[in-house]
N, C-alpha and C positions, 0 to 999 in steps of 0.2 A: 342438631346444631353442631355436635362434635364432628360429624362427617364433613359438614360445610366448612368448618374452621380448618380441617386438615387438608382440604383440597389444594389451596395455594402452596402449602408446604410440600405436598406430593409433587406438584408441578416443578418446584424448585429442585427437588431431589432428582427427578428424571432429567431435567435440563442440565444438571451438572455432570451427569454420567453418561450421556448419549450424544454422540457426534458422528455423522455419516461422512463417507468419503475416505480416501486413502490418507494415512498420516505420512508426512513428507520425510524422506530420508535423503541426505546429500548423495549425489552420484559418485561412483568410484572413478578415479582417474589414475591410469597407469603412468605415473611420472618416472622417468629414468633416474637411476641413482646418481648420475653425474652427467655433465655436458660431454658430448661425444668428442673423442680424440684427445691426444695429449697436448694439443696446441693451446687450449684454454688455460691449462695449468701454468704455463709460462707467463701469462699476463694477468691472470685472474685469481683472486682469492675467493674460494667457495665457502669460507667460514664466516664471511661478513655479508651484510645486506646493504644495498645502496640507499642511503638516506638523503642527506643534502649533497647529492653527487656533484652539483655544479660548483661547489666550493673546492672540490679537488683540483680544479683548474687554476686556483690561486689568482683569480682575476677580480679585483675589487669592483670594476665597472660592471662586469657581468653579474656579480652578486647584487649590486644596487638595482640593475634593470629588472632582475627577476623579482626582487622584493616589491618594486613598484608595480610590476605587471600583476602580481598576485592580488593586489588591493584594487586595481583599476580595470582589469581586463573585462570587456563586455560579455564575452562568451562565458566566462566564469560567473559573472553576476546573473546571467540568464539561468545557468545551471543551479545557482543558489535559489533563485526564484522557484524553479521546478521542485526543489526539495521542500520549500515552504508550502507549495501547492499540494504535494503528496502528504505532508503532515496534516493539512486541513482535511484532505480526503480520508485519512485514517481516523481523524476525530469524528468525521461524519459517520463512518462505519461503526465506531464505538458507541456513538449516541443512539444508534438504531437498536442497540441491545436493551435499552432502558425504557420504562413507561413514558407515555406522553400525557400531559395535562393541559387542557385548554379551557379558557373562560369565554363565555358568550353572554350577550345581552341584546334584547330586542324590544321594540315597541311597534305596535300596529293598530290602526283603526280599521275595524273589519265589520262587515255586514253579512249575516248568515241568511240563507234561503228560508223563506217562510213556508215553502212547499216541499221541504226535504222529507224523506221517508219517515214514517211514524209521526214525526212532529207535524207534518202537513195534514195528516188524517185526523188530528185532534182539533177540538174547537179552538179557534184563535182567541187569545187573550191579549189585551192591551198591555199587560204587565210583563210579557216576555220581551227581554232586551235583544232584539235581532241585530241591533247595531251597538257596538261598544268598543272600548279600548282594551288592549291586551298587553300586559307587561310580563316579560320573561327575563330571567337571569339564572346562570348556573355554571357548573364546572363539569367537564367531561374528561374521563381518564380511560386510557386503553394501554394494555400491555400484552404484546404477542410473546408468549413463552417460547424461548429458543429450544424447544424440546429435542430436535434432531440436529442441532448444531449448525444450521445454515448461516445464521448471523455470525456465529463465532468463526466459521470458515471465511466469511467476508472480511472480518477483522484481520484474520491471519493473512489473507491475500493483500489487504491494504498495508499491513505492517511490512510484508516482504517487498512490496512496491516502494514503500518509503526508503527501505534500505537500498533497493536498486537505484533509486534516484540519487541517494547519497554517494554510492559508488560511481554513478554516472558523473556526478560533480567532480569526484576525485580523478576520474578518467580525463575530464576536461583539464584539470589541473596538471596532470602528467603531460598531456599534449602541449599545454601552454609553456611549461618549463622547457621542454625540448625545443619548441619553436623559437623561444627567446634565445636560447643557447645556440641554436642552429643559425639564425640570421645574424646574431652577433659575431659568430665565427666567420660567416660569409663576409660580413663587413670588414673585419680585420684582415682576412685573407685577400680580399680584393684590394685593400689599401696597400698591402705588401706587394701585390702584383703591379700596382701602379708605381710604387717606389722603384721596383726593379726595372720597369719599363722606362721610367724617367732616367735612371742611371744608364740604361742602354741608349736612350736618345742622346744624352750628354756625351757618351763615349763616341757615338756615331757622328755627332756634330764635330767633335774634336778630330775624328778621322777625316772628315770632309775638309776641314781646314788644312790638315797636313797634306792631303792629296792635292788640294788646289794650289798650295804653295809649291809642291813638286812639279805640278803641271806648268806653273808660271816660270819655273826655272828649267823646264825642259827635261826633267828627270822622270816624268810620269806621263802616260798617255791620257788623252781626254776621255777615253773609254772607261778608265778606272774612276775618274771623277763622276761620270754619269751613273755608273753602277753604285757608287757610294751615295749619291743623292737619291737614287731610286730606293735604296735600302733605307735611308733615313725617312723618306716619306712613308714607306711601308710600316716602319716601326711606329711612327707618329699616328698612323691610321688606326692602330689598335687601342688607343687611349679612349675614344668615345664609347666604345662598347663596354670597357671596364668601368668607366665613370657612370654609365647607365646602370650597370649591375650594382655598383656601390650605392647609388642613390635609392635604387629599388629596395635593397636590403634595409637601409636606414628608414625608408618609408614604412616598410612592413613592421619594423620594431616599434615605430611610433603608434601604429594602429593597435598592435598587441598590448601596448601600455595604455590604451584608451585615449590617445591624444591624436592631434592632427598629424598627417603623414610626415610633414617636414619639421615637426617639433624637436626632433633629436639631431637635426643636421649640424648645429653648432657643437653640441655635446660630443658627438661621435666624429666630428670633422678632422680631428687630429689623429694622425696615423699611430697605431699601437700594435703590439705583438699579437700574434694569433694565440688564443688560450692554449697553453701547453698541456697535453695529456699526461697524467701521472704514470710512473713506471709500472704500477700494478693497480688494478681496479677491483673492487669488491662486487661480486655478482651473485653470491649465495648459491644454494643448491636448487636443482630443478623442482623439487617438491615445494620449495619456498614460493615459487612462481604462482602456484595455485592459491596461496594465501596473501599474495601481494598485488598482483595485477588487478586494477579496478574493473577492467572489462570482464575478466573471468568471474570476479565476485558479483558483479552486476548480473551476469547471465545466470549464475547460480540462484540468486534471489528471485529473478524473474521465473525461473523454473519452479521455485517454491510457491510463488504466487499462482501460477497456472495449476499446480497440484491442489492448492487450497480451493480454487474455484470449482474443481470437480465436486467437492463436498457441498459447495454453495449451490450448485445446480441440482445435485442429487437430492437435496433437502426438499425440492419442489415436488418430489414424488410422494411425500408424506403429508398427513394432515397438519393444519396449523391450529394451535390452541391459543386462545387469547382470554384475558380477563378484562371486562369492560365495566364501567360504572359511571353514574352521573348523579349530581345533586343540584337542586336549584329551587326556584320559586316561580309560580305563574299566578297572575291575578288580573282581574278586570278593573281593579281600583288601586291606586297608589297607596291609599291608606291601609288597605288590607294586604299589601305585598309582603310585609315582614311577619305576618301572623303565621302560627304553626299550620293553619289549615291550607296555606298557599304553598307549602313545601312539597317538593317532588324528589324522588330518588329511585335509582335502580342499580343493581349490581348482579353480575353473574358471568359464568364462563361461556365462551362460544367456540365452535369448531368449524373449520372450513377445509374441505378436501376436494381437490380437483379430480373428479372421477373419469372424465373423458376430455381429452384435449387433442385428439388425432395424432398422438405421438410427438407433440411438440417438445416436451421435457426430455424424452428419450433421445430425440434428434439433437437437442442442445447438449445433452450429456455426451453423446458421441462426438460432437464437434469439439467440446472442451477437452475430451481425452486426446484428440488429435492435436489440439493446441499444446497440451502437455508434452506430447511426443516431439513436437517441433521445438519446444523450448529445450528439451533434453538434447536433441541433435545439435541445436545451435550452441549449447554449452560445450559439447564435445568438440565441435568445429573450432570454437574460439580457443579452447585449450590447445588443440593441435597447432593452430595458427600461431599461438603465443610461443610454443616450443620452437617452431620453425623460425620465427623472427629472431629469437635469441640466438639460436645456432648460427643463422646467417650473419647476424651482427657480430658475434664473436669471431667468426671466420674472417669477415671483411676487415674488422679492426686489426686482427693479428697479421693478415696478409699485407695490409697497407703499411703497417710498421716495417715489414721486410722491404717493401717497395721504397719506403722513405730512406732506409739505411743504404740501399744500393744507389739511390739518387745522390746521397751525400758523397759517396765515392766518385760518382760521375762528375759532380760539380767540382770536386777537388782536382780531379784529373784535367778537366777542361780549363780550370783557372791556370794550371801550370802550362797547358798547351797554348793559351793566349799569351802568356809571358814569353814563351819561346818564339811564338810567331811574331810578336812585336819586335823582339831583338833581331830576328832574321830579316824582317822587312826593313827595319831601320838601317841595317848594314847592307841592304841590297842583295842578300843571299836568296831571298824568295820574293815572289810577286804578291800583289795585293789579294788575289783570290785565296791564297793560303791563309792570310790574316783574316779575311772575311769569313772563311769557313770556320776558323777557330773561334772567332767572336760569336758567330751565329750559334755554334754548338754550346758555348758557355751560357749565353742568355736563355736559350731554350731549356737547358738543363736546370738553370736557376728558377725559371718560371715553373717548370714541372716540379721542382722541389717544393716550392711554395704551395702549389696545388696539392701535393701529397701531404704536406704538413697540415694543411687545412682539412683534407679528407680524413686524416687520422683523428682529428678532433671531432669532425662531423660524424664519423663512424662510432666514436665513443658516445656521443650524444644519442645516436640512434640505438646503441646498445642499452643505455639507461632507460630510454623510452620503452624498448622491448621488455626490459625487466620490470617496468612499472614503478620505478623508483621515484621518490620525491614527495609522495603524499604522507609518508610516515610522520614527519614533523607536523604536518597539517592535522593529522589525527590526534596528536598529543594535545592540541587545542581545538576541541570539537567545534564544528560550524554550528552557530546558533540558528536553529530552525524556527524559533517562535518569535 
């Protein structure tokens, strides 16, 4: 009896100290000490990390749109549902580690054969009840001892997948933040372009009036008037394309906020300034990227899950030990059902070992090892791609700032050239083509300046997306998964 009593304790001791498969170790990543070149030092602070980066633009409307998008965006809500699904799957894996207990009850009216072996060779007696009622009830319990850790590896994989789904949700959040900021910037930039275009139309209309008056007085040729009218029509023809682009951006923002496409048309219909980029932006160190970008963290957790599954599969090579038991009652009469003589019970260990399976487990183990290798390669690929995206975004942001500064000088020079051309044309010292060329150069440079200003802000948005910024505040208030 002492040996029997010690058996379960022995199983528990073995189960706690034996687990097959490789233990997971995070992969090494050779992150550079700093971002390449001296260019980034002029515009970026590597001592800070990007948190609520959109607030650096100082645009209250942008802040409000992002706050609403975080609570209503459908992609983010889908990602949250996936986290809850992964939480349930983890709970399922944890439940498989514990015993199961089931209750059963049955009633049957049955007739036995009168010619069955042994009984059929005996003299038949009218007192033998070949037909009777049978009542059964009882409890069955089973517990598969996780002796070699297969179930624990399953829980380890499910836990890693839960973390991967959470990082996947944060990756969706990072993309959402950048998309809202991007389309808001496009909206404001297009509005500025339309405003400049309208100024250009007004100026050209005024020029047409002046030339028509001069033609009527005989001081200008009809050719000048026709050229001025053609230019006016050309300028006006640019408005439909810009208006289409403006409405498309507003429609996209509406969908990002989980609303109808035209829901924000009135709210964003008033022209406002392009969100201004701050003079210096926090980017952090390259090593911080490995701990901040959700897609990197997600890939690392998926690698951990694939590693745990190797042990899960490998455990199939070993025998399975279980404890089973049952207790109940069986009787042909309801009145006798609860008597001690009707009671039944059984308890004992069982072992099951797959001796021959034509190499199925080994083949599955080999396949799982390849899955782990693929997850490792995918992790390294995502890390390298992340570094590339940040380097490119830093370069593009810095170079566009140089472009914008040069365009400011160009616009200033063209404005002075138009003033001089107007004075010379009014005095008759030069012809209309000179004035036309000066005006065309000015408006083209103004339009290009607006495009560059918008691109500076868009490049900054792309930089923060590459840095994976924006979910740190979200992590301070953890997403409720239950």
